[in-house]
MIVO-875859 format. One line per field, with one value per residue (C-alpha): residue number from 1; residue in one letter; x, y, z. Coordinates in Angstrom, 2 decimals. Example, Ala and Ser with C-alpha at 12.3 -4.5 7.8 and 13.67 -1.06 7.14 Angstrom:
2
num	c(1, 2)
residuo	c(A, S)
px	c(12.30, 13.67)
py	c(-4.50, -1.06)
pz	c(7.80, 7.14)
This chain:
337
num	c(1, 2, 3, 4, 5, 6, 7, 8, 9, 10, 11, 12, 13, 14, 15, 16, 17, 18, 19, 20, 21, 22, 23, 24, 25, 26, 27, 28, 29, 30, 31, 32, 33, 34, 35, 36, 37, 38, 39, 40, 41, 42, 43, 44, 45, 46, 47, 48, 49, 50, 51, 52, 53, 54, 55, 56, 57, 58, 59, 60, 61, 62, 63, 64, 65, 66, 67, 68, 69, 70, 71, 72, 73, 74, 75, 76, 77, 78, 79, 80, 81, 82, 83, 84, 85, 86, 87, 88, 89, 90, 91, 92, 93, 94, 95, 96, 97, 98, 99, 100, 101, 102, 103, 104, 105, 106, 107, 108, 109, 110, 111, 112, 113, 114, 115, 116, 117, 118, 119, 120, 121, 122, 123, 124, 125, 126, 127, 128, 129, 130, 131, 132, 133, 134, 135, 136, 137, 138, 139, 140, 141, 142, 143, 144, 145, 146, 147, 148, 149, 150, 151, 152, 153, 154, 155, 156, 157, 158, 159, 160, 161, 162, 163, 164, 165, 166, 167, 168, 169, 170, 171, 172, 173, 174, 175, 176, 177, 178, 179, 180, 181, 182, 183, 184, 185, 186, 187, 188, 189, 190, 191, 192, 193, 194, 195, 196, 197, 198, 199, 200, 201, 202, 203, 204, 205, 206, 207, 208, 209, 210, 211, 212, 213, 214, 215, 216, 217, 218, 219, 220, 221, 222, 223, 224, 225, 226, 227, 228, 229, 230, 231, 232, 233, 234, 235, 236, 237, 238, 239, 240, 241, 242, 243, 244, 245, 246, 247, 248, 249, 250, 251, 252, 253, 254, 255, 256, 257, 258, 259, 260, 261, 262, 263, 264, 265, 266, 267, 268, 269, 270, 271, 272, 273, 274, 275, 276, 277, 278, 279, 280, 281, 282, 283, 284, 285, 286, 287, 288, 289, 290, 291, 292, 293, 294, 295, 296, 297, 298, 299, 300, 301, 302, 303, 304, 305, 306, 307, 308, 309, 310, 311, 312, 313, 314, 315, 316, 317, 318, 319, 320, 321, 322, 323, 324, 325, 326, 327, 328, 329, 330, 331, 332, 333, 334, 335, 336, 337)
residuo	c(X, X, X, X, X, X, X, X, X, X, X, X, X, X, X, X, X, X, X, X, X, X, X, X, X, X, X, X, X, X, X, X, X, X, X, X, X, X, X, X, X, X, X, X, X, X, X, X, X, X, X, X, X, X, X, X, X, X, X, X, X, X, X, X, X, X, X, X, X, X, X, X, X, X, X, X, X, X, X, X, X, X, X, X, X, X, X, X, X, X, X, X, X, X, X, X, X, X, X, X, X, X, X, X, X, X, X, X, X, X, X, X, X, X, X, X, X, X, X, X, X, X, X, X, X, X, X, X, X, X, X, X, X, X, X, X, X, X, X, X, X, X, X, X, X, X, X, X, X, X, X, X, X, X, X, X, X, X, X, X, X, X, X, X, X, X, X, X, X, X, X, X, X, X, X, X, X, X, X, X, X, X, X, X, X, X, X, X, X, X, X, X, X, X, X, X, X, X, X, X, X, X, X, X, X, X, X, X, X, X, X, X, X, X, X, X, X, X, X, X, X, X, X, X, X, X, X, X, X, X, X, X, X, X, X, X, X, X, X, X, X, X, X, X, X, X, X, X, X, X, X, X, X, X, X, X, X, X, X, X, X, X, X, X, X, X, X, X, X, X, X, X, X, X, X, X, X, X, X, X, X, X, X, X, X, X, X, X, X, X, X, X, X, X, X, X, X, X, X, X, X, X, X, X, X, X, X, X, X, X, X, X, X, X, X, X, X, X, X, X, X, X, X, X, X, X, X, X, X, X, X, X, X, X, X, X, X)
px	c(-14.56, -11.30, -7.99, -4.65, -1.07, 1.66, 5.34, 7.83, 11.01, 14.47, 18.15, 18.16, 15.66, 18.30, 20.16, 18.26, 17.72, 16.26, 14.11, 12.70, 11.87, 10.07, 8.04, 7.00, 6.04, 3.97, 2.29, 1.42, -0.02, -2.09, -3.44, -4.26, -5.79, -8.25, -6.60, -7.54, -4.14, -0.39, 1.26, 4.73, 6.16, 9.43, 12.07, 14.88, 17.61, 17.03, 18.32, 14.84, 12.87, 13.50, 13.52, 12.00, 8.33, 7.15, 9.59, 8.76, 5.06, 5.72, 7.28, 4.30, 1.90, 3.71, 3.37, -0.31, -3.66, -6.29, -4.87, -4.47, -0.82, 0.96, 2.03, 1.06, 2.91, 5.23, 6.73, 5.38, 7.29, 10.48, 9.29, 8.80, 4.98, 4.64, 7.11, 5.25, 1.97, 3.52, 4.99, 1.74, -0.28, 1.94, 1.52, -2.23, -2.13, 0.19, -1.79, -5.14, -6.44, -5.25, -3.04, -3.65, -1.50, -1.08, 1.12, 2.43, 4.75, 7.03, 8.32, 12.11, 14.31, 16.95, 14.56, 14.68, 18.39, 19.16, 17.61, 18.31, 14.76, 14.29, 12.58, 10.88, 9.01, 7.43, 3.86, 3.64, 5.21, 2.78, -0.24, 0.86, 1.85, -1.62, -3.24, -0.85, -1.49, -5.22, -4.77, -2.27, -4.65, -7.89, -6.96, -5.64, -3.20, -2.76, -0.78, 0.04, 1.66, 2.31, 4.91, 7.15, 6.11, 5.31, 4.26, 2.96, 0.81, 2.02, 0.40, 0.83, 0.74, -0.85, -3.24, -4.38, -6.73, -9.11, -11.76, -10.99, -7.40, -5.72, -7.31, -5.25, -5.18, -3.37, -1.67, -1.90, -1.45, -1.96, -5.09, -3.81, -2.96, -6.40, -8.05, -5.82, -6.77, -10.43, -9.98, -7.73, -7.85, -10.07, -9.32, -7.24, -4.56, -3.81, -0.35, 0.41, 0.47, -1.96, -4.39, -8.08, -8.93, -6.49, -7.80, -11.41, -10.73, -8.67, -11.19, -13.99, -11.94, -11.04, -14.64, -15.86, -13.25, -14.13, -17.83, -17.16, -15.20, -18.02, -16.06, -17.14, -14.82, -12.88, -10.64, -7.84, -6.02, -2.53, -2.27, 0.38, -1.25, -0.51, -3.17, -2.30, -4.06, -2.38, -1.82, 1.42, 2.78, 1.70, 3.70, 6.71, 6.58, 5.53, 6.10, 9.80, 10.09, 6.85, 7.83, 11.23, 9.50, 7.17, 10.15, 11.99, 9.00, 8.71, 12.35, 11.62, 8.83, 6.02, 4.16, 2.99, 0.04, 1.71, 1.23, 3.78, 6.18, 9.42, 11.71, 11.26, 12.24, 9.10, 6.83, 5.23, 3.69, 0.58, -0.17, 0.00, -1.95, -4.71, -5.30, -3.13, -2.27, -4.53, -3.24, -4.11, -6.50, -8.66, -11.58, -9.53, -8.28, -11.82, -13.06, -10.28, -11.04, -14.74, -13.83, -11.81, -14.57, -17.42, -15.74, -13.48, -15.36, -12.46, -13.41, -10.30, -7.27, -3.69, -2.04, 1.66, 2.53, 6.30, 8.67, 12.31, 13.53, 10.87, 8.92, 10.23, 8.95, 7.36, 5.61, 4.28, 2.79, 1.08, -0.28, -1.62, -3.38, -4.91, -6.14, -7.67, -9.30, -10.63, -10.33, -11.68, -14.71, -15.48, -15.48, -17.66, -20.14, -20.62, -23.81, -23.43, -23.41)
py	c(-2.72, -1.40, -3.06, -1.28, -2.37, -1.81, -1.81, -3.29, -3.65, -2.45, -2.86, -6.65, -6.86, -5.79, -2.70, 0.28, 2.05, -1.10, -1.94, 1.58, 1.49, -1.81, -0.26, 2.52, -0.01, -1.94, 1.32, 2.02, -1.49, -0.92, 2.28, 0.56, -2.57, -0.77, -1.02, 1.81, 2.69, 2.33, 3.02, 2.96, 2.03, 2.47, 1.49, 3.98, 1.41, -1.69, -3.26, -4.72, -1.46, 1.92, 4.67, 7.63, 6.85, 10.40, 11.12, 7.72, 8.61, 11.75, 9.61, 7.23, 10.17, 11.42, 8.03, 7.41, 9.11, 7.60, 5.51, 6.88, 7.68, 7.92, 5.66, 2.62, 3.51, 6.43, 6.43, 9.85, 10.40, 10.53, 13.61, 17.24, 17.24, 20.62, 19.58, 16.28, 18.19, 20.45, 17.58, 15.61, 18.71, 19.24, 15.55, 16.01, 19.10, 17.56, 14.31, 16.04, 15.13, 11.52, 11.60, 9.07, 9.08, 6.04, 6.62, 4.49, 4.72, 1.94, -1.00, -1.00, 1.18, 1.36, 3.40, 6.04, 5.97, 6.27, 9.75, 10.77, 10.67, 9.32, 5.90, 6.52, 9.53, 7.63, 7.35, 11.02, 12.14, 9.94, 11.36, 14.97, 14.54, 13.31, 16.28, 18.72, 17.22, 17.74, 21.38, 22.08, 20.82, 22.37, 25.73, 28.89, 29.37, 27.37, 27.16, 24.00, 23.27, 19.71, 17.79, 17.43, 19.99, 23.69, 25.90, 29.47, 30.98, 28.77, 27.94, 25.20, 26.71, 25.38, 23.24, 19.94, 19.91, 17.50, 19.12, 18.43, 17.49, 14.25, 11.07, 10.09, 6.39, 5.14, 1.79, 0.26, -3.07, -2.06, -1.06, 2.51, 2.66, 1.39, 4.06, 6.68, 5.47, 5.76, 9.20, 10.82, 8.84, 8.40, 4.71, 1.93, -0.07, -3.65, -5.14, -7.53, -10.81, -10.72, -13.63, -13.29, -13.83, -11.11, -8.74, -9.36, -8.45, -5.37, -4.20, -4.39, -2.33, 0.22, 0.59, 1.15, 3.90, 5.54, 5.61, 7.01, 9.82, 10.46, 9.10, 6.62, 3.59, 2.26, -0.82, -1.27, -4.60, -5.18, -8.74, -10.77, -11.88, -14.40, -15.62, -18.36, -20.76, -23.67, -24.03, -25.99, -23.32, -20.65, -22.35, -22.61, -18.94, -17.40, -19.81, -19.54, -15.77, -15.09, -17.49, -15.82, -12.45, -13.80, -15.17, -11.86, -9.95, -12.41, -11.71, -7.96, -8.40, -7.59, -10.89, -11.44, -13.84, -17.20, -19.14, -21.88, -20.44, -19.35, -19.08, -18.06, -21.46, -22.95, -20.85, -22.82, -21.72, -23.80, -21.73, -18.46, -19.67, -20.91, -17.69, -14.79, -14.82, -14.23, -17.20, -19.82, -19.99, -16.96, -18.70, -19.40, -15.80, -14.45, -16.76, -15.57, -11.93, -12.53, -14.18, -11.16, -8.83, -10.80, -11.79, -8.79, -6.10, -5.16, -2.33, -2.15, -4.33, -3.26, -6.19, -7.03, -8.97, -8.60, -8.86, -7.82, -11.14, -11.78, -12.98, -11.63, -8.41, -10.26, -12.72, -9.86, -8.11, -11.36, -11.92, -8.37, -8.86, -12.16, -10.57, -7.60, -9.72, -12.60, -12.16, -8.63, -9.27, -12.50, -10.63, -7.87, -10.38, -12.22, -11.48, -9.33, -11.48)
pz	c(-5.57, -6.95, -7.82, -7.86, -8.41, -5.80, -6.76, -4.28, -6.33, -5.36, -6.10, -5.85, -8.72, -11.22, -12.47, -10.98, -14.32, -15.88, -12.84, -12.68, -16.37, -15.84, -13.01, -15.38, -18.05, -15.51, -14.45, -18.08, -18.32, -15.18, -16.73, -20.03, -18.47, -16.23, -12.82, -10.48, -9.01, -9.55, -6.20, -4.67, -1.27, 0.61, 3.07, 3.57, 4.10, 2.01, -1.17, -1.64, -1.88, -3.46, -0.85, -2.73, -3.39, -4.08, -6.95, -8.43, -8.19, -10.25, -12.97, -12.90, -13.13, -16.24, -17.94, -17.11, -17.63, -15.33, -12.44, -8.95, -8.18, -4.85, -2.01, 0.03, 2.04, 2.65, 6.15, 7.04, 10.33, 8.24, 6.31, 7.18, 7.06, 5.32, 2.61, 2.21, 1.90, -0.76, -2.78, -2.77, -3.64, -6.70, -7.57, -7.41, -9.62, -12.22, -12.36, -12.77, -9.32, -9.18, -6.08, -3.29, -0.15, 2.06, 5.10, 7.94, 10.92, 9.69, 11.69, 11.12, 13.35, 10.61, 8.44, 11.17, 11.94, 8.22, 8.10, 11.70, 13.08, 16.64, 16.57, 19.91, 18.46, 15.59, 16.93, 17.90, 14.62, 12.70, 14.50, 14.16, 10.50, 9.59, 11.29, 9.61, 6.17, 6.65, 7.67, 4.91, 2.23, 3.50, 5.06, 3.39, 6.25, 9.43, 12.64, 14.55, 17.90, 18.98, 20.93, 17.87, 15.24, 15.46, 12.53, 12.63, 9.90, 7.04, 3.71, 1.11, -2.39, -4.50, -2.56, -4.11, -7.06, -5.33, -3.16, 0.48, -0.28, -1.30, 0.12, 3.17, 4.10, 7.20, 7.64, 11.11, 12.92, 16.56, 18.54, 18.84, 15.16, 14.16, 16.32, 14.70, 11.22, 12.14, 13.65, 11.05, 7.80, 4.78, 5.12, 6.65, 4.80, 5.88, 5.64, 2.79, 4.70, 7.61, 7.62, 6.90, 10.58, 11.65, 9.02, 10.04, 13.65, 12.82, 10.22, 12.80, 15.28, 12.62, 11.42, 14.97, 15.44, 12.11, 12.89, 16.36, 14.68, 12.22, 9.24, 6.61, 6.94, 3.96, 4.03, 1.49, 1.59, 0.18, -1.16, -2.98, -6.23, -8.96, -11.40, -13.86, -16.22, -14.47, -10.73, -11.09, -13.41, -10.92, -8.18, -10.49, -11.53, -8.26, -5.37, -4.60, -4.90, -2.99, -0.23, 0.00, 0.36, 3.07, 4.99, 4.65, 5.98, 8.86, 9.74, 9.51, 12.08, 9.63, 10.18, 13.73, 13.34, 12.67, 15.91, 16.38, 13.80, 15.43, 12.41, 8.79, 7.40, 8.99, 6.73, 3.89, 0.64, 1.40, 4.52, 2.65, -0.37, 1.94, 3.83, 2.64, -1.07, -4.07, -6.03, -8.63, -11.56, -12.34, -10.64, -7.50, -7.40, -7.75, -4.96, -2.63, -3.29, -2.59, 0.73, 1.84, 0.72, 2.27, 5.54, 6.28, 4.39, 2.14, -0.22, -2.43, -3.13, -3.86, -5.61, -5.53, -8.68, -8.41, -5.47, -5.14, -6.59, -9.24, -11.15, -14.43, -15.96, -18.88, -16.55, -14.45, -17.47, -18.51, -14.98, -14.82, -18.16, -17.05, -13.83, -15.66, -18.34, -16.25, -12.48, -12.10, -14.38, -12.49, -9.18, -10.61, -12.03, -8.74, -6.81, -3.71, -0.55)
């Protein structure tokens, strides 16, 4: 089981230069502490997220030596797929074969209108982009004709360093998206706040689709995470900012499995700690991770330690160190269920 770090900061975190430098310092810490990945994400029109995850991934690659670098996720329908394939291939070469690409279709129309891409084409663009990325990374030259994209006798130079191309993981929340992830991806990425029950059902559907397509399934779960020596201190450091983020994502439409909740102000920290966050003492965090692994078959976790409004950079570094030193070893030492 692997553990990576996912960065979700943006303009509201602080001055952009300072915030970006803090992301790079956290990536260096992830590299030093034994995390497996240091990944970026995006929205194109948001003060809460930076909108250029690939350039930021290049900077992370330059400051690290061993972690996987890339995205979870880039909104691939917003990119020219051949240019995306070229950029990620260069990332893989420069990083020594450490690139990892998570892609999704996105869920906010404003991301599309910001760059002039039709919202109604997102599913078809997503599907075709994944197929083009595969061809670009594995064939000397290729042609493609779809409903959206058409390329004749093109080549990506250089191709990725990794044999078979960069691992391609697809985010999905719908039945069609889960089938697509099984058919086209090296793995499926959950969203950050789906419940364990929701994840279990979606993971089963995804694994069935992957096996039908002759692929080995792989589930990567994004989780909000905050380990602390003291639970009350954890709530003080993490609770308000994490709850604010959960409420924001609810308003965005990213949380759809809260029956009876009709407005963001009805969301409680207790609900998310119970079934969605990795939170509390190192022992509690390890128990939660085991539950997601045992019950939903999660293979890897991407952990969000910092949100657009906090916690502080220093607190995040301390939480990452506590996780690496006590939570991850406790999970590894547990007997396999």
